[in-house]
CHARMM internal coordinates of N, CA and C (Angstrom, degrees):
IC EDIT
DIST 1 N 1 CA 1.4437
DIST 1 CA 1 C 1.5332
ANGL 1 N 1 CA 1 C 107.04
DIST 1 C 2 N 1.3136
ANGL 1 CA 1 C 2 N 115.33
DIHE 1 N 1 CA 1 C 2 N 133.30
DIST 2 N 2 CA 1.4575
ANGL 1 C 2 N 2 CA 120.38
DIHE 1 CA 1 C 2 N 2 CA 178.35
DIST 2 CA 2 C 1.5142
ANGL 2 N 2 CA 2 C 109.72
DIHE 1 C 2 N 2 CA 2 C -110.31
DIST 2 C 3 N 1.3227
ANGL 2 CA 2 C 3 N 115.27
DIHE 2 N 2 CA 2 C 3 N 165.62
DIST 3 N 3 CA 1.4639
ANGL 2 C 3 N 3 CA 118.90
DIHE 2 CA 2 C 3 N 3 CA 176.82
DIST 3 CA 3 C 1.5201
ANGL 3 N 3 CA 3 C 111.32
DIHE 2 C 3 N 3 CA 3 C -60.12
DIST 3 C 4 N 1.3157
ANGL 3 CA 3 C 4 N 117.11
DIHE 3 N 3 CA 3 C 4 N -35.07
DIST 4 N 4 CA 1.4704
ANGL 3 C 4 N 4 CA 120.45
DIHE 3 CA 3 C 4 N 4 CA 179.12
DIST 4 CA 4 C 1.5271
ANGL 4 N 4 CA 4 C 110.95
DIHE 3 C 4 N 4 CA 4 C -62.91
DIST 4 C 5 N 1.3208
ANGL 4 CA 4 C 5 N 117.49
DIHE 4 N 4 CA 4 C 5 N -40.29
DIST 5 N 5 CA 1.4642
ANGL 4 C 5 N 5 CA 119.47
DIHE 4 CA 4 C 5 N 5 CA 179.84
DIST 5 CA 5 C 1.5211
ANGL 5 N 5 CA 5 C 111.44
DIHE 4 C 5 N 5 CA 5 C -70.97
DIST 5 C 6 N 1.3300
ANGL 5 CA 5 C 6 N 117.36
DIHE 5 N 5 CA 5 C 6 N -34.10
DIST 6 N 6 CA 1.4730
ANGL 5 C 6 N 6 CA 121.19
DIHE 5 CA 5 C 6 N 6 CA 175.55
DIST 6 CA 6 C 1.5309
ANGL 6 N 6 CA 6 C 109.14
DIHE 5 C 6 N 6 CA 6 C -64.98
DIST 6 C 7 N 1.3146
ANGL 6 CA 6 C 7 N 116.40
DIHE 6 N 6 CA 6 C 7 N -44.47
DIST 7 N 7 CA 1.4665
ANGL 6 C 7 N 7 CA 120.64
DIHE 6 CA 6 C 7 N 7 CA 178.27
DIST 7 CA 7 C 1.5314
ANGL 7 N 7 CA 7 C 110.70
DIHE 6 C 7 N 7 CA 7 C -59.29
DIST 7 C 8 N 1.3256
ANGL 7 CA 7 C 8 N 116.00
DIHE 7 N 7 CA 7 C 8 N -44.07
DIST 8 N 8 CA 1.4565
ANGL 7 C 8 N 8 CA 120.56
DIHE 7 CA 7 C 8 N 8 CA 179.77
DIST 8 CA 8 C 1.5235
ANGL 8 N 8 CA 8 C 110.82
DIHE 7 C 8 N 8 CA 8 C -63.75
DIST 8 C 9 N 1.3353
ANGL 8 CA 8 C 9 N 116.65
DIHE 8 N 8 CA 8 C 9 N -42.34
DIST 9 N 9 CA 1.4721
ANGL 8 C 9 N 9 CA 120.95
DIHE 8 CA 8 C 9 N 9 CA -178.47
DIST 9 CA 9 C 1.5310
ANGL 9 N 9 CA 9 C 111.40
DIHE 8 C 9 N 9 CA 9 C -60.71
DIST 9 C 10 N 1.3361
ANGL 9 CA 9 C 10 N 116.73
DIHE 9 N 9 CA 9 C 10 N -42.75
DIST 10 N 10 CA 1.4618
ANGL 9 C 10 N 10 CA 120.80
DIHE 9 CA 9 C 10 N 10 CA -174.85
DIST 10 CA 10 C 1.5298
ANGL 10 N 10 CA 10 C 113.83
DIHE 9 C 10 N 10 CA 10 C -93.64
DIST 10 C 11 N 1.3153
ANGL 10 CA 10 C 11 N 117.58
DIHE 10 N 10 CA 10 C 11 N 3.44
DIST 11 N 11 CA 1.4799
ANGL 10 C 11 N 11 CA 120.77
DIHE 10 CA 10 C 11 N 11 CA 179.77
DIST 11 CA 11 C 1.5346
ANGL 11 N 11 CA 11 C 109.01
DIHE 10 C 11 N 11 CA 11 C -56.60
DIST 11 C 12 N 1.3026
ANGL 11 CA 11 C 12 N 115.31
DIHE 11 N 11 CA 11 C 12 N 129.55
DIST 12 N 12 CA 1.4533
ANGL 11 C 12 N 12 CA 121.04
DIHE 11 CA 11 C 12 N 12 CA 177.42
DIST 12 CA 12 C 1.5293
ANGL 12 N 12 CA 12 C 114.17
DIHE 11 C 12 N 12 CA 12 C 87.88
DIST 12 C 13 N 1.3188
ANGL 12 CA 12 C 13 N 117.26
DIHE 12 N 12 CA 12 C 13 N -6.42
DIST 13 N 13 CA 1.4611
ANGL 12 C 13 N 13 CA 120.51
DIHE 12 CA 12 C 13 N 13 CA 178.62
DIST 13 CA 13 C 1.5173
ANGL 13 N 13 CA 13 C 109.42
DIHE 12 C 13 N 13 CA 13 C -79.76
DIST 13 C 14 N 1.3005
ANGL 13 CA 13 C 14 N 116.78
DIHE 13 N 13 CA 13 C 14 N 144.79
DIST 14 N 14 CA 1.4696
ANGL 13 C 14 N 14 CA 121.03
DIHE 13 CA 13 C 14 N 14 CA 173.45
DIST 14 CA 14 C 1.5270
ANGL 14 N 14 CA 14 C 108.60
DIHE 13 C 14 N 14 CA 14 C -81.95
DIST 14 C 15 N 1.3243
ANGL 14 CA 14 C 15 N 115.26
DIHE 14 N 14 CA 14 C 15 N 163.30
DIST 15 N 15 CA 1.4628
ANGL 14 C 15 N 15 CA 120.05
DIHE 14 CA 14 C 15 N 15 CA 176.08
DIST 15 CA 15 C 1.5349
ANGL 15 N 15 CA 15 C 110.38
DIHE 14 C 15 N 15 CA 15 C -59.26
DIST 15 C 16 N 1.2956
ANGL 15 CA 15 C 16 N 116.71
DIHE 15 N 15 CA 15 C 16 N -38.41
DIST 16 N 16 CA 1.4709
ANGL 15 C 16 N 16 CA 121.80
DIHE 15 CA 15 C 16 N 16 CA 179.72
DIST 16 CA 16 C 1.5282
ANGL 16 N 16 CA 16 C 110.62
DIHE 15 C 16 N 16 CA 16 C -63.37
DIST 16 C 17 N 1.3186
ANGL 16 CA 16 C 17 N 116.93
DIHE 16 N 16 CA 16 C 17 N -43.95
DIST 17 N 17 CA 1.4717
ANGL 16 C 17 N 17 CA 120.26
DIHE 16 CA 16 C 17 N 17 CA -179.86
DIST 17 CA 17 C 1.5304
ANGL 17 N 17 CA 17 C 110.72
DIHE 16 C 17 N 17 CA 17 C -65.05
DIST 17 C 18 N 1.3312
ANGL 17 CA 17 C 18 N 116.91
DIHE 17 N 17 CA 17 C 18 N -41.78
DIST 18 N 18 CA 1.4667
ANGL 17 C 18 N 18 CA 120.52
DIHE 17 CA 17 C 18 N 18 CA 178.06
DIST 18 CA 18 C 1.5309
ANGL 18 N 18 CA 18 C 110.36
DIHE 17 C 18 N 18 CA 18 C -63.62
DIST 18 C 19 N 1.3256
ANGL 18 CA 18 C 19 N 116.45
DIHE 18 N 18 CA 18 C 19 N -42.73
DIST 19 N 19 CA 1.4695
ANGL 18 C 19 N 19 CA 120.91
DIHE 18 CA 18 C 19 N 19 CA 178.43
DIST 19 CA 19 C 1.5181
ANGL 19 N 19 CA 19 C 110.98
DIHE 18 C 19 N 19 CA 19 C -61.79
DIST 19 C 20 N 1.3125
ANGL 19 CA 19 C 20 N 116.77
DIHE 19 N 19 CA 19 C 20 N -47.08
DIST 20 N 20 CA 1.4698
ANGL 19 C 20 N 20 CA 120.61
DIHE 19 CA 19 C 20 N 20 CA 179.54
DIST 20 CA 20 C 1.5292
ANGL 20 N 20 CA 20 C 110.88
DIHE 19 C 20 N 20 CA 20 C -60.94
DIST 20 C 21 N 1.3180
ANGL 20 CA 20 C 21 N 116.06
DIHE 20 N 20 CA 20 C 21 N -41.19
DIST 21 N 21 CA 1.4662
ANGL 20 C 21 N 21 CA 121.17
DIHE 20 CA 20 C 21 N 21 CA 178.75
DIST 21 CA 21 C 1.5330
ANGL 21 N 21 CA 21 C 110.03
DIHE 20 C 21 N 21 CA 21 C -63.62
DIST 21 C 22 N 1.3199
ANGL 21 CA 21 C 22 N 116.99
DIHE 21 N 21 CA 21 C 22 N -45.26
DIST 22 N 22 CA 1.4616
ANGL 21 C 22 N 22 CA 119.85
DIHE 21 CA 21 C 22 N 22 CA -178.12
DIST 22 CA 22 C 1.5216
ANGL 22 N 22 CA 22 C 112.15
DIHE 21 C 22 N 22 CA 22 C -65.86
DIST 22 C 23 N 1.3237
ANGL 22 CA 22 C 23 N 116.67
DIHE 22 N 22 CA 22 C 23 N -29.41
DIST 23 N 23 CA 1.4702
ANGL 22 C 23 N 23 CA 120.81
DIHE 22 CA 22 C 23 N 23 CA -179.67
DIST 23 CA 23 C 1.5312
ANGL 23 N 23 CA 23 C 111.78
DIHE 22 C 23 N 23 CA 23 C -76.92
DIST 23 C 24 N 1.3209
ANGL 23 CA 23 C 24 N 117.29
DIHE 23 N 23 CA 23 C 24 N -7.16
DIST 24 N 24 CA 1.4717
ANGL 23 C 24 N 24 CA 121.31
DIHE 23 CA 23 C 24 N 24 CA 173.84
DIST 24 CA 24 C 1.5286
ANGL 24 N 24 CA 24 C 111.74
DIHE 23 C 24 N 24 CA 24 C -94.45
DIST 24 C 25 N 1.3310
ANGL 24 CA 24 C 25 N 116.84
DIHE 24 N 24 CA 24 C 25 N -8.42
DIST 25 N 25 CA 1.4558
ANGL 24 C 25 N 25 CA 120.98
DIHE 24 CA 24 C 25 N 25 CA -177.98
DIST 25 CA 25 C 1.5332
ANGL 25 N 25 CA 25 C 110.62
DIHE 24 C 25 N 25 CA 25 C -67.87
DIST 25 C 26 N 1.3208
ANGL 25 CA 25 C 26 N 115.88
DIHE 25 N 25 CA 25 C 26 N 147.33
DIST 26 N 26 CA 1.4634
ANGL 25 C 26 N 26 CA 122.23
DIHE 25 CA 25 C 26 N 26 CA -179.51
DIST 26 CA 26 C 1.5214
ANGL 26 N 26 CA 26 C 112.12
DIHE 25 C 26 N 26 CA 26 C -57.02
DIST 26 C 27 N 1.3235
ANGL 26 CA 26 C 27 N 117.33
DIHE 26 N 26 CA 26 C 27 N -42.16
DIST 27 N 27 CA 1.4580
ANGL 26 C 27 N 27 CA 120.94
DIHE 26 CA 26 C 27 N 27 CA 179.96
DIST 27 CA 27 C 1.5187
ANGL 27 N 27 CA 27 C 112.02
DIHE 26 C 27 N 27 CA 27 C -60.24
DIST 27 C 28 N 1.3242
ANGL 27 CA 27 C 28 N 117.09
DIHE 27 N 27 CA 27 C 28 N -37.58
DIST 28 N 28 CA 1.4654
ANGL 27 C 28 N 28 CA 120.87
DIHE 27 CA 27 C 28 N 28 CA 179.40
DIST 28 CA 28 C 1.5130
ANGL 28 N 28 CA 28 C 111.10
DIHE 27 C 28 N 28 CA 28 C -72.99
DIST 28 C 29 N 1.3153
ANGL 28 CA 28 C 29 N 116.34
DIHE 28 N 28 CA 28 C 29 N -44.37
DIST 29 N 29 CA 1.4754
ANGL 28 C 29 N 29 CA 118.99
DIHE 28 CA 28 C 29 N 29 CA -174.36
DIST 29 CA 29 C 1.5259
ANGL 29 N 29 CA 29 C 112.47
DIHE 28 C 29 N 29 CA 29 C -73.68
DIST 29 C 30 N 1.3297
ANGL 29 CA 29 C 30 N 117.48
DIHE 29 N 29 CA 29 C 30 N -25.14
DIST 30 N 30 CA 1.4686
ANGL 29 C 30 N 30 CA 120.17
DIHE 29 CA 29 C 30 N 30 CA -177.33
DIST 30 CA 30 C 1.5256
ANGL 30 N 30 CA 30 C 113.87
DIHE 29 C 30 N 30 CA 30 C -98.80
DIST 30 C 31 N 1.3171
ANGL 30 CA 30 C 31 N 117.40
DIHE 30 N 30 CA 30 C 31 N -0.29
DIST 31 N 31 CA 1.4714
ANGL 30 C 31 N 31 CA 121.21
DIHE 30 CA 30 C 31 N 31 CA -179.21
DIST 31 CA 31 C 1.5370
ANGL 31 N 31 CA 31 C 109.10
DIHE 30 C 31 N 31 CA 31 C -104.45
DIST 31 C 32 N 1.3304
ANGL 31 CA 31 C 32 N 117.24
DIHE 31 N 31 CA 31 C 32 N 130.39
DIST 32 N 32 CA 1.4747
ANGL 31 C 32 N 32 CA 119.44
DIHE 31 CA 31 C 32 N 32 CA 178.30
DIST 32 CA 32 C 1.5275
ANGL 32 N 32 CA 32 C 111.23
DIHE 31 C 32 N 32 CA 32 C -58.47
DIST 32 C 33 N 1.3204
ANGL 32 CA 32 C 33 N 115.75
DIHE 32 N 32 CA 32 C 33 N 151.27
DIST 33 N 33 CA 1.4670
ANGL 32 C 33 N 33 CA 121.33
DIHE 32 CA 32 C 33 N 33 CA 177.35
DIST 33 CA 33 C 1.5315
ANGL 33 N 33 CA 33 C 111.64
DIHE 32 C 33 N 33 CA 33 C -53.54
DIST 33 C 34 N 1.2954
ANGL 33 CA 33 C 34 N 115.25
DIHE 33 N 33 CA 33 C 34 N 143.76
DIST 34 N 34 CA 1.4685
ANGL 33 C 34 N 34 CA 123.86
DIHE 33 CA 33 C 34 N 34 CA 176.44
DIST 34 CA 34 C 1.5241
ANGL 34 N 34 CA 34 C 113.74
DIHE 33 C 34 N 34 CA 34 C 64.88
DIST 34 C 35 N 1.3202
ANGL 34 CA 34 C 35 N 117.25
DIHE 34 N 34 CA 34 C 35 N 19.29
DIST 35 N 35 CA 1.4636
ANGL 34 C 35 N 35 CA 122.06
DIHE 34 CA 34 C 35 N 35 CA 176.08
DIST 35 CA 35 C 1.5243
ANGL 35 N 35 CA 35 C 109.23
DIHE 34 C 35 N 35 CA 35 C -113.15
DIST 35 C 36 N 1.3301
ANGL 35 CA 35 C 36 N 117.68
DIHE 35 N 35 CA 35 C 36 N 146.64
DIST 36 N 36 CA 1.4603
ANGL 35 C 36 N 36 CA 119.05
DIHE 35 CA 35 C 36 N 36 CA 178.08
DIST 36 CA 36 C 1.5310
ANGL 36 N 36 CA 36 C 110.34
DIHE 35 C 36 N 36 CA 36 C -67.77
DIST 36 C 37 N 1.3221
ANGL 36 CA 36 C 37 N 115.24
DIHE 36 N 36 CA 36 C 37 N 145.64
DIST 37 N 37 CA 1.4497
ANGL 36 C 37 N 37 CA 120.88
DIHE 36 CA 36 C 37 N 37 CA 178.22
DIST 37 CA 37 C 1.5339
ANGL 37 N 37 CA 37 C 108.34
DIHE 36 C 37 N 37 CA 37 C -87.97
DIST 37 C 38 N 1.3102
ANGL 37 CA 37 C 38 N 116.08
DIHE 37 N 37 CA 37 C 38 N 128.75
DIST 38 N 38 CA 1.4652
ANGL 37 C 38 N 38 CA 121.41
DIHE 37 CA 37 C 38 N 38 CA -177.63
DIST 38 CA 38 C 1.5210
ANGL 38 N 38 CA 38 C 111.45
DIHE 37 C 38 N 38 CA 38 C -65.83
DIST 38 C 39 N 1.3243
ANGL 38 CA 38 C 39 N 115.16
DIHE 38 N 38 CA 38 C 39 N 142.64
DIST 39 N 39 CA 1.4675
ANGL 38 C 39 N 39 CA 120.00
DIHE 38 CA 38 C 39 N 39 CA 175.05
DIST 39 CA 39 C 1.5226
ANGL 39 N 39 CA 39 C 111.39
DIHE 38 C 39 N 39 CA 39 C -64.43
DIST 39 C 40 N 1.3140
ANGL 39 CA 39 C 40 N 117.98
DIHE 39 N 39 CA 39 C 40 N -17.59
DIST 40 N 40 CA 1.4599
ANGL 39 C 40 N 40 CA 120.99
DIHE 39 CA 39 C 40 N 40 CA 177.85
DIST 40 CA 40 C 1.5323
ANGL 40 N 40 CA 40 C 111.70
DIHE 39 C 40 N 40 CA 40 C -58.92
DIST 40 C 41 N 1.3135
ANGL 40 CA 40 C 41 N 116.81
DIHE 40 N 40 CA 40 C 41 N -26.48
DIST 41 N 41 CA 1.4596
ANGL 40 C 41 N 41 CA 121.33
DIHE 40 CA 40 C 41 N 41 CA 178.73
DIST 41 CA 41 C 1.5301
ANGL 41 N 41 CA 41 C 112.83
DIHE 40 C 41 N 41 CA 41 C -72.90
DIST 41 C 42 N 1.3157
ANGL 41 CA 41 C 42 N 117.95
DIHE 41 N 41 CA 41 C 42 N -9.95
DIST 42 N 42 CA 1.4720
ANGL 41 C 42 N 42 CA 119.56
DIHE 41 CA 41 C 42 N 42 CA -178.36
DIST 42 CA 42 C 1.5244
ANGL 42 N 42 CA 42 C 111.74
DIHE 41 C 42 N 42 CA 42 C -61.33
DIST 42 C 43 N 1.3223
ANGL 42 CA 42 C 43 N 116.39
DIHE 42 N 42 CA 42 C 43 N -26.40
DIST 43 N 43 CA 1.4699
ANGL 42 C 43 N 43 CA 119.19
DIHE 42 CA 42 C 43 N 43 CA 178.17
DIST 43 CA 43 C 1.5252
ANGL 43 N 43 CA 43 C 112.20
DIHE 42 C 43 N 43 CA 43 C -71.13
DIST 43 C 44 N 1.3179
ANGL 43 CA 43 C 44 N 117.16
DIHE 43 N 43 CA 43 C 44 N -16.05
DIST 44 N 44 CA 1.4754
ANGL 43 C 44 N 44 CA 121.57
DIHE 43 CA 43 C 44 N 44 CA -177.92
DIST 44 CA 44 C 1.5271
ANGL 44 N 44 CA 44 C 114.00
DIHE 43 C 44 N 44 CA 44 C -100.89
DIST 44 C 45 N 1.3279
ANGL 44 CA 44 C 45 N 117.60
DIHE 44 N 44 CA 44 C 45 N 5.31
DIST 45 N 45 CA 1.4547
ANGL 44 C 45 N 45 CA 120.35
DIHE 44 CA 44 C 45 N 45 CA -176.07
DIST 45 CA 45 C 1.5173
ANGL 45 N 45 CA 45 C 112.16
DIHE 44 C 45 N 45 CA 45 C -61.09
DIST 45 C 46 N 1.3316
ANGL 45 CA 45 C 46 N 116.16
DIHE 45 N 45 CA 45 C 46 N 140.31
DIST 46 N 46 CA 1.4516
ANGL 45 C 46 N 46 CA 122.72
DIHE 45 CA 45 C 46 N 46 CA -178.21
DIST 46 CA 46 C 1.5330
ANGL 46 N 46 CA 46 C 110.58
DIHE 45 C 46 N 46 CA 46 C -91.95
DIST 46 C 47 N 1.2927
ANGL 46 CA 46 C 47 N 116.31
DIHE 46 N 46 CA 46 C 47 N 56.99
DIST 47 N 47 CA 1.4648
ANGL 46 C 47 N 47 CA 120.23
DIHE 46 CA 46 C 47 N 47 CA -179.85
DIST 47 CA 47 C 1.5158
ANGL 47 N 47 CA 47 C 108.40
DIHE 46 C 47 N 47 CA 47 C -139.14
END
COOR INIT
IC SEED 1 N 1 CA 1 C
IC BUILD
């Protein structure tokens, strides 16, 4: 995945929609509040 493909995927999305989408990601839901999300979750991204 390249930055160009990420840009294309999210084109037209509002900040709210991107935020809501990111909060459904496994890394976000499985990480305690105020803790950094491990890069290991990058393999599970829904994009």
